[in-house]
Every structure is written in C-alpha cells, then in structure tokens.
Short mmCIF file of the C-alpha atoms (twelve columns), coordinates in Angstrom:
data_MODEL
# 
_entry.id   MODEL 
# 
loop_
_atom_site.group_PDB 
_atom_site.id 
_atom_site.type_symbol 
_atom_site.label_atom_id 
_atom_site.label_alt_id 
_atom_site.label_comp_id 
_atom_site.label_asym_id 
_atom_site.label_seq_id 
_atom_site.Cartn_x 
_atom_site.Cartn_y 
_atom_site.Cartn_z 
_atom_site.pdbx_PDB_model_num 
ATOM 1   C CA . UNK A 1   -53.466 -10.467 -108.696 1 
ATOM 2   C CA . UNK A 2   -53.683 -8.235  -111.758 1 
ATOM 3   C CA . UNK A 3   -57.038 -7.371  -113.232 1 
ATOM 4   C CA . UNK A 4   -58.266 -8.358  -116.698 1 
ATOM 5   C CA . UNK A 5   -61.137 -6.719  -118.565 1 
ATOM 6   C CA . UNK A 6   -64.665 -7.931  -117.785 1 
ATOM 7   C CA . UNK A 7   -67.442 -5.643  -119.087 1 
ATOM 8   C CA . UNK A 8   -69.669 -6.408  -116.099 1 
ATOM 9   C CA . UNK A 9   -67.101 -5.487  -113.437 1 
ATOM 10  C CA . UNK A 10  -65.738 -1.953  -112.937 1 
ATOM 11  C CA . UNK A 11  -62.002 -1.823  -113.537 1 
ATOM 12  C CA . UNK A 12  -59.598 0.511   -111.787 1 
ATOM 13  C CA . UNK A 13  -57.021 2.422   -113.820 1 
ATOM 14  C CA . UNK A 14  -54.076 4.613   -112.813 1 
ATOM 15  C CA . UNK A 15  -53.024 7.686   -114.728 1 
ATOM 16  C CA . UNK A 16  -49.767 9.603   -114.319 1 
ATOM 17  C CA . UNK A 17  -50.128 13.320  -114.889 1 
ATOM 18  C CA . UNK A 18  -48.215 16.591  -114.598 1 
ATOM 19  C CA . UNK A 19  -49.608 20.070  -114.231 1 
ATOM 20  C CA . UNK A 20  -48.797 23.723  -113.809 1 
ATOM 21  C CA . UNK A 21  -50.854 24.764  -110.811 1 
ATOM 22  C CA . UNK A 22  -50.926 28.529  -111.407 1 
ATOM 23  C CA . UNK A 23  -54.487 28.654  -112.749 1 
ATOM 24  C CA . UNK A 24  -55.955 26.177  -110.246 1 
ATOM 25  C CA . UNK A 25  -57.164 26.288  -106.662 1 
ATOM 26  C CA . UNK A 26  -55.204 23.133  -105.898 1 
ATOM 27  C CA . UNK A 27  -55.975 19.533  -106.801 1 
ATOM 28  C CA . UNK A 28  -59.174 18.837  -104.873 1 
ATOM 29  C CA . UNK A 29  -62.672 19.682  -106.117 1 
ATOM 30  C CA . UNK A 30  -64.086 22.802  -104.441 1 
ATOM 31  C CA . UNK A 31  -67.453 24.538  -104.927 1 
ATOM 32  C CA . UNK A 32  -67.358 27.279  -107.547 1 
ATOM 33  C CA . UNK A 33  -63.598 26.994  -108.033 1 
ATOM 34  C CA . UNK A 34  -61.465 25.616  -110.854 1 
ATOM 35  C CA . UNK A 35  -59.235 22.770  -109.681 1 
ATOM 36  C CA . UNK A 36  -57.048 20.184  -111.358 1 
ATOM 37  C CA . UNK A 37  -59.352 17.364  -110.233 1 
ATOM 38  C CA . UNK A 38  -62.517 19.002  -111.526 1 
ATOM 39  C CA . UNK A 39  -60.883 19.845  -114.865 1 
ATOM 40  C CA . UNK A 40  -59.584 16.290  -115.297 1 
ATOM 41  C CA . UNK A 41  -62.906 14.725  -114.296 1 
ATOM 42  C CA . UNK A 42  -64.788 16.876  -116.797 1 
ATOM 43  C CA . UNK A 43  -62.558 15.690  -119.645 1 
ATOM 44  C CA . UNK A 44  -62.650 11.980  -118.691 1 
ATOM 45  C CA . UNK A 45  -66.402 12.000  -118.062 1 
ATOM 46  C CA . UNK A 46  -67.030 13.725  -121.370 1 
ATOM 47  C CA . UNK A 47  -64.975 11.170  -123.275 1 
ATOM 48  C CA . UNK A 48  -66.518 8.156   -121.513 1 
ATOM 49  C CA . UNK A 49  -70.046 9.632   -121.141 1 
ATOM 50  C CA . UNK A 50  -69.963 8.929   -117.401 1 
ATOM 51  C CA . UNK A 51  -70.081 10.744  -114.082 1 
ATOM 52  C CA . UNK A 52  -67.149 9.540   -112.024 1 
ATOM 53  C CA . UNK A 53  -64.823 10.862  -109.355 1 
ATOM 54  C CA . UNK A 54  -61.050 10.624  -109.879 1 
ATOM 55  C CA . UNK A 55  -58.956 9.993   -106.757 1 
ATOM 56  C CA . UNK A 56  -55.563 11.668  -106.545 1 
ATOM 57  C CA . UNK A 57  -52.386 10.691  -104.697 1 
ATOM 58  C CA . UNK A 58  -52.541 13.856  -102.583 1 
ATOM 59  C CA . UNK A 59  -53.965 17.353  -102.245 1 
ATOM 60  C CA . UNK A 60  -51.635 20.001  -103.621 1 
ATOM 61  C CA . UNK A 61  -52.479 23.547  -102.517 1 
ATOM 62  C CA . UNK A 62  -53.580 26.399  -104.721 1 
ATOM 63  C CA . UNK A 63  -50.801 27.377  -107.132 1 
ATOM 64  C CA . UNK A 64  -48.603 24.329  -106.415 1 
ATOM 65  C CA . UNK A 65  -47.317 22.362  -109.408 1 
ATOM 66  C CA . UNK A 66  -46.788 18.647  -109.960 1 
ATOM 67  C CA . UNK A 67  -44.202 17.136  -112.267 1 
ATOM 68  C CA . UNK A 68  -45.394 13.673  -111.201 1 
ATOM 69  C CA . UNK A 69  -48.875 12.969  -109.839 1 
ATOM 70  C CA . UNK A 70  -50.904 9.769   -109.855 1 
ATOM 71  C CA . UNK A 71  -54.657 9.291   -109.776 1 
ATOM 72  C CA . UNK A 72  -57.109 6.413   -110.198 1 
ATOM 73  C CA . UNK A 73  -60.618 5.977   -111.511 1 
ATOM 74  C CA . UNK A 74  -63.032 3.107   -112.173 1 
ATOM 75  C CA . UNK A 75  -65.214 2.363   -115.159 1 
ATOM 76  C CA . UNK A 76  -67.180 -0.561  -116.578 1 
ATOM 77  C CA . UNK A 77  -66.471 0.635   -120.090 1 
ATOM 78  C CA . UNK A 78  -63.559 -0.469  -122.192 1 
ATOM 79  C CA . UNK A 79  -61.320 2.526   -122.675 1 
ATOM 80  C CA . UNK A 80  -61.106 3.828   -126.237 1 
ATOM 81  C CA . UNK A 81  -57.894 3.427   -128.223 1 
ATOM 82  C CA . UNK A 82  -55.264 6.082   -127.497 1 
ATOM 83  C CA . UNK A 83  -57.144 7.108   -124.360 1 
ATOM 84  C CA . UNK A 84  -54.361 9.344   -123.006 1 
ATOM 85  C CA . UNK A 85  -53.876 11.045  -126.392 1 
ATOM 86  C CA . UNK A 86  -57.569 11.810  -126.709 1 
ATOM 87  C CA . UNK A 87  -57.880 13.134  -123.169 1 
ATOM 88  C CA . UNK A 88  -54.801 15.329  -123.643 1 
ATOM 89  C CA . UNK A 89  -56.458 16.956  -126.652 1 
ATOM 90  C CA . UNK A 90  -59.418 17.855  -124.444 1 
ATOM 91  C CA . UNK A 91  -57.393 19.122  -121.492 1 
ATOM 92  C CA . UNK A 92  -55.947 22.651  -121.238 1 
ATOM 93  C CA . UNK A 93  -52.262 23.096  -122.011 1 
ATOM 94  C CA . UNK A 94  -51.264 23.187  -118.331 1 
ATOM 95  C CA . UNK A 95  -52.407 19.620  -117.557 1 
ATOM 96  C CA . UNK A 96  -50.767 16.624  -119.230 1 
ATOM 97  C CA . UNK A 97  -51.602 12.913  -118.915 1 
ATOM 98  C CA . UNK A 98  -48.224 11.202  -119.232 1 
ATOM 99  C CA . UNK A 99  -49.496 7.611   -119.325 1 
ATOM 100 C CA . UNK A 100 -52.392 5.297   -118.630 1 
ATOM 101 C CA . UNK A 101 -51.588 2.340   -116.379 1 
ATOM 102 C CA . UNK A 102 -54.026 -0.516  -116.944 1 
ATOM 103 C CA . UNK A 103 -52.672 -3.594  -115.157 1 
ATOM 104 C CA . UNK A 104 -52.716 -2.910  -111.440 1 
ATOM 105 C CA . UNK A 105 -53.822 -4.824  -108.316 1 
ATOM 106 C CA . UNK A 106 -57.603 -4.825  -108.021 1 
ATOM 107 C CA . UNK A 107 -57.609 -2.737  -104.807 1 
ATOM 108 C CA . UNK A 108 -54.800 -0.384  -105.846 1 
ATOM 109 C CA . UNK A 109 -55.318 3.089   -104.417 1 
ATOM 110 C CA . UNK A 110 -53.517 6.201   -105.668 1 
ATOM 111 C CA . UNK A 111 -53.521 7.912   -102.274 1 
ATOM 112 C CA . UNK A 112 -53.311 5.184   -99.639  1 
ATOM 113 C CA . UNK A 113 -50.804 2.933   -101.430 1 
ATOM 114 C CA . UNK A 114 -48.170 5.630   -101.973 1 
ATOM 115 C CA . UNK A 115 -45.166 4.897   -99.773  1 
ATOM 116 C CA . UNK A 116 -42.940 7.808   -100.810 1 
ATOM 117 C CA . UNK A 117 -43.649 11.388  -101.840 1 
ATOM 118 C CA . UNK A 118 -41.030 13.957  -102.773 1 
ATOM 119 C CA . UNK A 119 -41.338 17.700  -103.224 1 
ATOM 120 C CA . UNK A 120 -38.880 20.129  -104.771 1 
ATOM 121 C CA . UNK A 121 -38.897 23.858  -104.056 1 
ATOM 122 C CA . UNK A 122 -37.198 26.151  -106.565 1 
ATOM 123 C CA . UNK A 123 -35.805 29.582  -105.722 1 
ATOM 124 C CA . UNK A 124 -33.779 32.043  -107.814 1 
ATOM 125 C CA . UNK A 125 -31.730 34.966  -106.539 1 
ATOM 126 C CA . UNK A 126 -31.461 37.057  -109.715 1 
ATOM 127 C CA . UNK A 127 -34.526 38.666  -111.262 1 
ATOM 128 C CA . UNK A 128 -35.735 36.561  -114.170 1 
ATOM 129 C CA . UNK A 129 -38.836 37.698  -116.128 1 
ATOM 130 C CA . UNK A 130 -39.121 34.268  -117.766 1 
ATOM 131 C CA . UNK A 131 -39.097 32.234  -114.567 1 
ATOM 132 C CA . UNK A 132 -41.211 34.120  -112.065 1 
ATOM 133 C CA . UNK A 133 -44.224 31.788  -112.336 1 
ATOM 134 C CA . UNK A 134 -42.257 28.566  -111.812 1 
ATOM 135 C CA . UNK A 135 -39.657 29.553  -109.228 1 
ATOM 136 C CA . UNK A 136 -39.664 31.915  -106.241 1 
ATOM 137 C CA . UNK A 137 -37.581 35.070  -106.638 1 
ATOM 138 C CA . UNK A 138 -35.698 35.806  -103.406 1 
ATOM 139 C CA . UNK A 139 -33.438 38.894  -103.714 1 
ATOM 140 C CA . UNK A 140 -31.269 38.111  -100.698 1 
ATOM 141 C CA . UNK A 141 -27.605 37.178  -100.906 1 
ATOM 142 C CA . UNK A 142 -25.420 36.077  -99.309  1 
ATOM 143 C CA . UNK A 143 -27.113 33.374  -97.210  1 
ATOM 144 C CA . UNK A 144 -25.585 31.356  -94.417  1 
ATOM 145 C CA . UNK A 145 -25.445 28.145  -96.425  1 
ATOM 146 C CA . UNK A 146 -23.703 26.084  -93.779  1 
ATOM 147 C CA . UNK A 147 -26.506 26.756  -91.278  1 
ATOM 148 C CA . UNK A 148 -29.155 25.980  -93.901  1 
ATOM 149 C CA . UNK A 149 -27.519 22.629  -94.695  1 
ATOM 150 C CA . UNK A 150 -27.330 21.815  -90.977  1 
ATOM 151 C CA . UNK A 151 -31.034 22.512  -90.457  1 
ATOM 152 C CA . UNK A 152 -32.076 20.570  -93.552  1 
ATOM 153 C CA . UNK A 153 -30.121 17.530  -92.303  1 
ATOM 154 C CA . UNK A 154 -31.455 18.026  -88.757  1 
ATOM 155 C CA . UNK A 155 -35.025 17.405  -89.894  1 
ATOM 156 C CA . UNK A 156 -34.143 13.795  -90.707  1 
ATOM 157 C CA . UNK A 157 -33.614 13.147  -87.002  1 
ATOM 158 C CA . UNK A 158 -37.249 13.775  -86.118  1 
ATOM 159 C CA . UNK A 159 -40.554 12.012  -86.734  1 
ATOM 160 C CA . UNK A 160 -43.184 14.348  -85.233  1 
ATOM 161 C CA . UNK A 161 -43.746 17.798  -86.753  1 
ATOM 162 C CA . UNK A 162 -46.631 19.677  -85.028  1 
ATOM 163 C CA . UNK A 163 -44.659 22.938  -85.316  1 
ATOM 164 C CA . UNK A 164 -44.687 22.623  -89.104  1 
ATOM 165 C CA . UNK A 165 -48.403 21.934  -89.541  1 
ATOM 166 C CA . UNK A 166 -50.564 24.761  -90.891  1 
ATOM 167 C CA . UNK A 167 -53.134 26.034  -88.397  1 
ATOM 168 C CA . UNK A 168 -56.498 24.419  -88.993  1 
ATOM 169 C CA . UNK A 169 -55.063 21.318  -90.627  1 
ATOM 170 C CA . UNK A 170 -57.259 18.230  -90.513  1 
ATOM 171 C CA . UNK A 171 -54.460 15.720  -89.933  1 
ATOM 172 C CA . UNK A 172 -55.196 13.257  -87.121  1 
ATOM 173 C CA . UNK A 173 -51.488 12.806  -86.507  1 
ATOM 174 C CA . UNK A 174 -48.394 14.955  -87.027  1 
ATOM 175 C CA . UNK A 175 -46.111 11.939  -87.406  1 
ATOM 176 C CA . UNK A 176 -44.118 11.689  -90.653  1 
ATOM 177 C CA . UNK A 177 -41.215 9.476   -91.669  1 
ATOM 178 C CA . UNK A 178 -38.772 11.673  -93.546  1 
ATOM 179 C CA . UNK A 179 -36.419 10.093  -96.103  1 
ATOM 180 C CA . UNK A 180 -34.639 13.055  -97.708  1 
ATOM 181 C CA . UNK A 181 -33.980 16.694  -96.847  1 
ATOM 182 C CA . UNK A 182 -31.256 18.398  -98.851  1 
ATOM 183 C CA . UNK A 183 -30.436 21.763  -100.391 1 
ATOM 184 C CA . UNK A 184 -28.719 22.226  -103.737 1 
ATOM 185 C CA . UNK A 185 -27.157 25.584  -104.746 1 
ATOM 186 C CA . UNK A 186 -26.183 26.471  -108.307 1 
ATOM 187 C CA . UNK A 187 -23.822 29.451  -108.216 1 
ATOM 188 C CA . UNK A 188 -23.685 29.766  -111.998 1 
ATOM 189 C CA . UNK A 189 -27.448 29.989  -112.427 1 
ATOM 190 C CA . UNK A 190 -27.889 31.742  -109.058 1 
ATOM 191 C CA . UNK A 191 -30.587 29.307  -108.005 1 
ATOM 192 C CA . UNK A 192 -31.403 26.975  -105.160 1 
ATOM 193 C CA . UNK A 193 -33.457 23.778  -104.970 1 
ATOM 194 C CA . UNK A 194 -34.664 22.140  -101.769 1 
ATOM 195 C CA . UNK A 195 -35.727 18.489  -101.977 1 
ATOM 196 C CA . UNK A 196 -37.656 16.756  -99.216  1 
ATOM 197 C CA . UNK A 197 -39.208 13.279  -99.243  1 
ATOM 198 C CA . UNK A 198 -41.354 11.447  -96.710  1 
ATOM 199 C CA . UNK A 199 -44.107 8.862   -96.445  1 
ATOM 200 C CA . UNK A 200 -46.596 11.703  -95.907  1 
ATOM 201 C CA . UNK A 201 -46.696 15.449  -95.372  1 
ATOM 202 C CA . UNK A 202 -48.802 17.752  -93.216  1 
ATOM 203 C CA . UNK A 203 -50.845 20.614  -94.626  1 
ATOM 204 C CA . UNK A 204 -48.489 23.408  -95.701  1 
ATOM 205 C CA . UNK A 205 -45.483 21.556  -94.261  1 
ATOM 206 C CA . UNK A 206 -43.031 21.873  -97.141  1 
ATOM 207 C CA . UNK A 207 -43.594 25.605  -97.646  1 
ATOM 208 C CA . UNK A 208 -43.094 26.172  -93.917  1 
ATOM 209 C CA . UNK A 209 -39.842 24.190  -93.936  1 
ATOM 210 C CA . UNK A 210 -38.616 26.262  -96.868  1 
ATOM 211 C CA . UNK A 211 -39.578 29.445  -95.029  1 
ATOM 212 C CA . UNK A 212 -37.600 28.336  -91.993  1 
ATOM 213 C CA . UNK A 213 -34.572 27.549  -94.151  1 
ATOM 214 C CA . UNK A 214 -34.732 31.055  -95.588  1 
ATOM 215 C CA . UNK A 215 -34.878 32.549  -92.091  1 
ATOM 216 C CA . UNK A 216 -31.924 30.426  -91.054  1 
ATOM 217 C CA . UNK A 217 -30.028 31.584  -94.138  1 
ATOM 218 C CA . UNK A 218 -30.771 35.200  -93.251  1 
ATOM 219 C CA . UNK A 219 -29.644 34.440  -89.680  1 
ATOM 220 C CA . UNK A 220 -33.036 35.388  -88.248  1 
ATOM 221 C CA . UNK A 221 -33.280 31.891  -86.748  1 
ATOM 222 C CA . UNK A 222 -30.217 30.114  -85.401  1 
ATOM 223 C CA . UNK A 223 -29.406 26.416  -85.645  1 
ATOM 224 C CA . UNK A 224 -29.648 26.263  -81.847  1 
ATOM 225 C CA . UNK A 225 -33.157 27.771  -81.859  1 
ATOM 226 C CA . UNK A 226 -34.223 25.339  -84.541  1 
ATOM 227 C CA . UNK A 227 -32.946 22.435  -82.425  1 
ATOM 228 C CA . UNK A 228 -34.717 23.708  -79.294  1 
ATOM 229 C CA . UNK A 229 -38.061 24.093  -81.038  1 
ATOM 230 C CA . UNK A 230 -37.825 20.667  -82.642  1 
ATOM 231 C CA . UNK A 231 -36.888 19.036  -79.329  1 
ATOM 232 C CA . UNK A 232 -39.635 20.776  -77.325  1 
ATOM 233 C CA . UNK A 233 -42.266 20.889  -80.102  1 
ATOM 234 C CA . UNK A 234 -42.557 24.597  -79.489  1 
ATOM 235 C CA . UNK A 235 -42.982 27.534  -81.846  1 
ATOM 236 C CA . UNK A 236 -40.574 29.601  -83.934  1 
ATOM 237 C CA . UNK A 237 -39.889 33.325  -83.566  1 
ATOM 238 C CA . UNK A 238 -40.477 33.581  -87.324  1 
ATOM 239 C CA . UNK A 239 -43.067 31.468  -89.081  1 
ATOM 240 C CA . UNK A 240 -42.861 32.138  -92.784  1 
ATOM 241 C CA . UNK A 241 -44.628 30.174  -95.499  1 
ATOM 242 C CA . UNK A 242 -43.040 30.774  -98.885  1 
ATOM 243 C CA . UNK A 243 -45.118 31.328  -102.050 1 
ATOM 244 C CA . UNK A 244 -46.784 28.328  -103.692 1 
ATOM 245 C CA . UNK A 245 -45.451 28.813  -107.216 1 
ATOM 246 C CA . UNK A 246 -41.952 27.528  -106.352 1 
ATOM 247 C CA . UNK A 247 -43.244 24.170  -105.093 1 
ATOM 248 C CA . UNK A 248 -43.562 20.934  -107.100 1 
ATOM 249 C CA . UNK A 249 -44.764 17.483  -106.163 1 
ATOM 250 C CA . UNK A 250 -41.992 15.707  -108.045 1 
ATOM 251 C CA . UNK A 251 -42.032 11.977  -107.264 1 
ATOM 252 C CA . UNK A 252 -44.525 9.414   -105.920 1 
ATOM 253 C CA . UNK A 253 -43.711 5.743   -105.423 1 
ATOM 254 C CA . UNK A 254 -45.814 2.582   -105.087 1 
ATOM 255 C CA . UNK A 255 -44.655 -0.914  -104.110 1 
ATOM 256 C CA . UNK A 256 -46.147 -2.473  -107.258 1 
ATOM 257 C CA . UNK A 257 -45.502 0.204   -109.888 1 
ATOM 258 C CA . UNK A 258 -42.466 -1.415  -111.476 1 
ATOM 259 C CA . UNK A 259 -44.269 -4.735  -112.031 1 
ATOM 260 C CA . UNK A 260 -47.220 -3.386  -113.985 1 
ATOM 261 C CA . UNK A 261 -47.592 -3.049  -117.755 1 
ATOM 262 C CA . UNK A 262 -47.856 0.427   -119.172 1 
ATOM 263 C CA . UNK A 263 -50.183 1.100   -122.091 1 
ATOM 264 C CA . UNK A 264 -50.639 4.511   -123.620 1 
# 
C-alpha cells in the first residue's frame, strides 16, 4: 500500500544522498560534534520549520564516505516544490541530496528494510597529491595478489565474523550473510578496489577485512592462517584497520525501491 498525502497524517519520505565524510564525525548525531545526520537535519528542519530526526540506512564511521545512502523522515507538512533543490542550496558542498522518494510503503524504514549493503575500498600505490583524501595511499608493491584473491573469496564461505568486529561493538550478533567479496587491480592506474556486500556489517568490519587483505598481500599473514582463524573464530597475528578515507558505502537495496515513483 503506497501512501497518499493527507495533511492530518504524518507522511514518511525517503531521500537518497551522497557525501564526502572527511569533515564529519560519521553519520550519527553526537554531542558537540559535526555529523552528516546533524547537518542534514538542520537544513531540513530549517526549510520545514520543524524539529525532526532523520533516520539513516546505517552508521558510517568518522571520515567514511557514501556514494549512495538512504534516509527517511516524517512530516505532516506538504513538501515545498523542488524540495531536493532547495535543501541542496542550504547544505554544504560535501553533502548532496540526489533525489526525494515520495511514494513508499507506509512503514518503510531506511535502516531495517535494507536487504543489501555494499562497500568499496579504494587504494592507490603511487603517490597522488590530488587523490589522498578519497583513496588510501599504500606504497607497497609488489603484493601477493593470488593470496589476496583467495582470502577475499574465502570470506564468502563463512557467516559468523566475531574476529572482524571492532572491540566494544554493540552488535548483539556477529552473524552476517555475505554476497560479494572481490578485489580489482588496475595496473595502468596503479590502483586497487575491494568490493564487499552483505545483508549487514559489524562495526569496523570492512576496514579490518581490508587490513587483513593488505597483510596477506605483504605475506605477513598466510592463506592457511586466515583459514585457521576463520574456522576456529580465533585472532590474527596482525590486526590492522586501514584508514577511513578510502572507504565508501556504495550501494543499498530495498525490496520495494524499483516499484516506487521518484519525484525530485
């Protein structure tokens, strides 16, 4: 059932956004810190003269980017014409509302309804003064690519990842269903991209996976050690979390997204 406007009933809207996370302490509102959520809420509340909370599809860490991110909010007010355009004029240059999605199921939820989330981690091996904020510079070549590919594929065999959860994480379970885990090298550009997709991720999980792949590439961790730790749910001899600025939330899917009408 898709919702229609009734001025007496709050309506829920989705927005698709993208942001450069360098200047923000992650997505989620935090006391005395600038976050993507607080910046977005300030703009929307100013335009609508309200005080509302915007719910995001996840919680990206400080410095992490998003090329696709969804959020929802509710209001009893009819949105002004060219809502996304007007909000974008109010937002800083590093946050962009791509589209406003108006016709969604009444109980649609940006976080709980997402069935697929994908992250991409970008790394470059040659010093690049124009790319250091958006990709991680790693001055180490050659790497054992075959071993890295083996480990990336190995992760798809497992469904429980306590060894990849950041200490102090609040997750009640370490179970994740992983859909993709693949490395792409570009020898011409001297870059690497790691893509991983799952139904959910643990706190700091993707950056820890990338750190392990780097250690495997440097032959500090063997494929056999990786297999043993995954099988026994043990710990690694090296536990490296790579920098945040190479990481992007890049794709989020919902079961009903294709069937809704998009209005900008």
